[in-house]
C-alpha positions as CSV (number, residue, x, y, z in Angstrom):
1,M,0.0,0.4,0.1
2,T,1.6,3.6,-1.3
3,T,1.6,4.9,2.3
4,V,2.7,9.4,2.7
5,C,3.6,10.0,6.3
6,F,4.1,13.9,6.8
7,C,5.6,16.3,9.4
8,S,5.3,19.7,9.7
9,C,8.3,21.4,10.2
10,K,6.6,23.7,12.3
11,D,5.6,21.0,15.0
12,L,7.8,19.9,17.1
13,A,6.0,16.1,18.3
14,A,6.0,16.0,14.6
15,Q,9.8,16.5,13.9
16,A,10.2,13.9,17.1
17,I,8.2,11.3,15.3
18,K,10.2,12.1,12.4
19,E,13.5,11.3,13.2
20,Q,12.9,8.3,15.7
21,L,11.5,7.1,12.1
22,L,15.1,7.7,10.4
23,K,16.5,6.5,13.3
24,L,14.6,3.0,13.4
25,Y,13.7,2.0,9.9
26,Q,16.6,2.2,6.9
27,F,15.1,5.2,4.9
28,T,17.3,6.9,1.5
29,E,17.1,10.0,0.9
30,T,15.6,10.4,-2.2
31,D,16.1,14.0,-4.8
32,Q,12.2,14.5,-4.3
33,R,12.0,17.3,-2.6
34,F,8.6,19.1,-1.4
35,D,8.7,23.0,0.8
36,S,12.6,22.6,-0.2
37,Y,12.8,19.7,2.2
38,P,14.0,16.3,1.1
39,I,11.4,13.4,0.5
40,Y,12.6,10.5,2.3
41,T,11.3,7.1,1.3
42,L,11.3,2.6,2.9
43,D,9.7,0.3,-0.3
44,Q,6.4,2.3,-0.9
45,L,6.2,4.4,2.2
46,S,7.2,8.5,1.8
47,L,8.1,10.5,4.8
48,V,7.5,14.4,3.7
49,T,8.4,17.3,5.5
50,I,5.7,20.7,4.7
51,E,6.1,24.1,6.2
52,Q,2.4,24.7,6.9
53,D,0.8,23.3,10.3
54,S,-1.0,20.5,9.2
55,I,-4.8,21.1,10.1
56,Y,-3.4,23.9,7.1
57,A,-2.4,21.6,4.6
58,D,-5.5,21.4,3.0
59,N,-5.1,20.2,-0.6
60,L,-2.0,17.5,-0.9
61,D,-4.2,14.9,-2.9
62,Q,-3.7,17.4,-5.9
63,H,0.5,16.2,-4.7
64,F,1.4,13.3,-3.4
65,T,-0.4,9.7,-5.1
66,A,-1.6,7.4,-2.6
67,D,-3.6,4.7,-0.5
68,L,-3.3,6.0,3.2
69,F,-2.1,10.0,4.0
70,I,-0.6,9.7,7.8
71,F,-0.6,12.4,9.8
72,A,2.6,12.6,12.8
73,S,1.9,15.9,15.0
74,R,1.2,17.1,18.2
75,H,-1.8,17.5,20.6
76,K,-3.1,19.7,22.8
77,S,-5.5,20.2,25.0
78,A,-6.2,22.7,27.9
79,A,-6.0,19.9,31.1
80,F,-2.2,19.1,29.5
81,K,-2.4,15.3,29.8
82,P,0.2,13.3,27.8
83,A,-1.3,11.7,25.7
84,L,-0.9,9.8,22.4
85,L,-3.5,9.5,20.6
86,T,-5.5,8.8,16.7
87,H,-8.5,9.9,14.8
88,V,-9.6,11.0,12.0
89,P,-9.8,15.0,10.5
90,G,-13.6,16.7,10.0
91,N,-15.0,18.9,10.8
92,W,-19.3,18.4,10.9
93,T,-20.6,22.2,11.7
94,D,-17.6,24.9,11.1
95,A,-14.3,24.9,10.0
96,D,-12.8,26.2,13.1
97,L,-9.3,25.0,12.7
98,G,-8.6,24.4,9.0
99,G,-10.5,21.8,6.8
100,K,-13.8,22.8,5.5
101,A,-17.3,23.3,7.0
102,S,-19.5,20.0,7.6
103,T,-16.9,18.8,5.4
104,L,-15.8,15.4,6.4
105,C,-12.7,12.9,5.2
106,V,-12.4,9.9,3.9
107,A,-11.7,7.2,7.3
108,P,-9.6,4.4,7.0
109,S,-11.1,2.6,10.0
110,S,-9.3,0.1,9.7
111,A,-5.8,1.9,9.9
112,L,-7.7,3.0,12.9
113,K,-8.0,0.2,14.8
114,I,-4.5,-0.5,14.0
115,A,-2.9,2.2,14.9
116,L,-4.9,1.6,18.3
117,Q,-3.9,-0.9,18.9
118,I,-0.4,-0.7,17.9
119,M,-0.2,2.3,20.6
120,L,-1.6,0.3,23.8
121,E,1.2,-2.9,23.0
122,E,3.9,-0.4,22.5
123,R,3.0,1.5,25.9
124,R,3.2,-1.1,27.8
125,R,6.6,-2.2,26.3
126,L,8.6,0.9,26.4
127,K,6.5,1.8,29.6
128,L,4.4,5.2,29.3
129,T,1.2,3.4,30.5
130,D,0.5,6.4,33.1
131,W,-0.1,8.3,29.2
132,A,-3.8,8.3,28.1
133,C,-4.0,6.0,24.9
134,G,-6.6,6.5,22.8
135,L,-9.4,7.7,20.4
136,E,-10.6,10.8,19.5
137,A,-14.0,12.0,17.3
138,T,-13.9,13.6,14.3
139,H,-12.4,17.7,13.8
140,H,-9.8,19.8,12.5
141,G,-8.5,19.7,8.6
142,P,-7.0,20.0,6.8
143,F,-8.9,19.4,3.7
144,I,-8.3,16.3,2.3
145,A,-10.8,14.7,-1.1
146,N,-10.6,12.2,-1.7
147,I,-7.6,10.2,-0.1
148,P,-8.2,8.7,3.5
149,V,-6.3,10.2,5.9
150,L,-5.4,9.2,9.7
151,Y,-3.1,11.5,12.0
152,I,-0.9,9.8,15.0
153,E,-0.6,12.2,18.2
154,I,1.4,12.9,21.0
155,G,-0.4,15.0,23.8
156,S,0.2,17.7,25.3
157,T,2.8,20.1,25.7
158,E,6.1,20.9,24.2
159,Q,7.6,18.8,27.2
160,E,5.5,15.8,25.8
161,W,5.6,16.4,22.2
162,Q,9.7,16.3,22.2
163,N,9.8,13.5,25.0
164,P,11.8,10.2,22.9
165,T,10.1,7.3,23.5
166,A,7.0,9.3,23.0
167,A,7.9,9.7,19.5
168,E,9.2,5.8,18.9
169,I,5.3,5.2,20.2
170,I,4.5,7.4,17.1
171,A,7.6,5.6,14.6
172,R,6.6,1.7,15.3
173,T,3.0,2.6,15.1
174,I,3.2,4.2,11.9
175,M,5.7,1.9,10.5
176,A,3.3,-0.9,11.5
177,V,0.0,0.9,9.7
178,Y,1.8,0.8,6.6
179,Q,3.5,-3.2,7.0
180,R,-0.1,-4.1,8.2
181,H,-2.5,-2.8,5.7
182,D,-3.7,-5.5,4.3
183,E,-5.9,-6.1,7.2
184,T,-9.6,-5.2,7.2
185,Y,-12.6,-5.1,10.0
186,P,-16.1,-4.4,10.6
187,T,-17.0,-0.8,10.6
188,V,-19.4,1.0,12.5
189,L,-19.8,4.9,12.6
190,G,-20.3,6.1,16.6
191,F,-22.6,8.7,18.1
192,G,-22.4,9.9,21.4
193,G,-19.7,10.1,24.6
194,P,-17.4,12.8,24.3
195,H,-14.2,13.9,22.4
196,Y,-11.4,11.5,24.1
197,C,-13.8,8.6,23.4
198,P,-14.0,5.9,25.8
199,S,-16.2,3.6,24.2
200,F,-15.4,4.0,21.4
201,T,-11.4,3.1,21.8
202,R,-12.5,0.1,24.1
203,L,-14.5,-1.5,21.0
204,C,-11.6,-1.0,18.8
205,A,-9.4,-2.2,21.2
206,E,-11.1,-5.3,22.7
207,T,-13.3,-6.1,19.8
208,Q,-13.3,-7.4,16.3
209,Y,-14.4,-3.5,15.3
210,A,-13.0,-0.8,14.1
211,V,-14.1,3.1,13.9
212,G,-13.9,5.1,11.3
213,H,-15.8,8.8,11.9
214,V,-16.9,10.1,15.4
215,L,-19.8,12.1,15.8
216,P,-19.9,13.3,19.4
217,K,-22.2,14.4,21.7
218,Y,-21.3,18.0,21.5
219,H,-22.0,18.3,18.4
220,L,-25.3,16.4,18.5
221,D,-28.0,19.0,18.1
222,Q,-26.8,20.4,15.0
223,L,-27.0,16.5,13.8
224,N,-28.8,15.4,10.0
225,E,-29.4,12.7,7.5
226,S,-26.8,14.5,5.0
227,M,-24.1,14.5,7.2
228,V,-24.3,11.2,8.5
229,Q,-25.0,9.4,4.4
230,Q,-21.8,11.9,4.1
231,A,-19.4,10.1,7.1
232,I,-20.9,6.6,5.6
233,H,-19.5,7.8,1.7
234,Q,-16.1,9.2,3.4
235,S,-15.6,5.6,4.6
236,S,-13.3,3.0,3.6
237,P,-14.7,0.4,4.3
238,P,-18.2,1.8,4.2
239,P,-19.3,1.5,8.0
240,T,-22.3,-1.3,8.8
241,I,-23.1,-0.1,11.5
242,A,-24.4,3.1,13.6
243,A,-22.8,2.4,17.5
244,L,-24.5,4.5,19.7
245,D,-22.5,5.1,23.0
246,W,-26.3,5.5,24.8
247,K,-25.4,7.0,27.9
248,G,-23.4,9.5,26.0
249,M,-26.3,10.9,24.4
250,K,-29.3,12.5,24.9
251,S,-32.8,10.5,24.4
252,R,-33.6,12.7,20.8
253,H,-30.8,12.2,20.3
254,R,-30.6,8.3,20.3
255,E,-34.0,8.7,18.7
256,Q,-33.0,10.7,16.0
257,V,-30.0,8.7,15.4
258,K,-32.0,5.9,14.6
259,H,-34.1,7.4,12.8
260,I,-31.8,9.2,10.1
261,G,-29.8,5.5,10.4
262,E,-31.9,3.1,9.3
263,H,-33.4,4.8,6.8
264,L,-29.8,4.9,5.5
265,G,-29.5,1.1,5.6
266,L,-27.5,0.8,9.6
267,E,-27.7,-1.3,11.8
268,I,-28.0,0.3,14.8
269,Q,-26.3,-0.8,17.8
270,R,-25.9,0.2,21.5
271,V,-22.0,0.2,21.7
272,R,-22.3,-1.7,25.5
273,K,-23.6,-4.5,23.7
274,L,-21.2,-5.0,20.9
275,L,-18.7,-5.0,24.6
276,H,-20.5,-7.7,25.3
277,Q,-20.3,-10.1,22.8
278,Q,-16.7,-10.7,23.4
279,D,-17.7,-11.8,26.6
């Protein structure tokens, strides 16, 4: 699978991850350059440095052809909590942090699942178990029209962004996602719950299911059929199940999701039930 990993020169975490990728794996510096920086390759994986902050780096699919884009990135949060995170970019409503309003990127759900699993494994192996690790809901830019896109991040302060162990975990995660490109898992579309998605993190980590786009509870007031239809279309593979974080939603939102989901041909399931199938 042809994969491009992007690292912004303005992003301390991205540069730390790039350093670990070049240290751990046998990349070759090519004669090709982008934004004046050399492009490195390893088989069908390219490592590309970009000038812009990644959330504003729209339309990179006009410059690169690939089966998957991965953005190595920092993560910021008001809680300043050390974290290893992954998610799909896109905006359910306004484009406050890059991308286009009400526009979702293509969610590579199986790659997202693999990224989470490897982060959890490497976090344990490299003894960063005091760091949070999980999925985030779909949010922020950039706008990439047709190529599946994944963010893999280190949070949440300058100290963590430059942590070499965290950067190694993300580097190994990126390589595993690239190497395990042929794995495919049944996909669900997530609804409800908080931004950091503990229920959907468990679903990815503990079951056969992969999660693509997640519409969190703070956007449910703006829920409409058009956006759900877009989320189905902008998923690879397409989801067959609408998974509801039942306690992370108001009753009127549950009914709305059930109505829209059934109309669009999705099976409606509670996350808790999907988790209990594994017991």
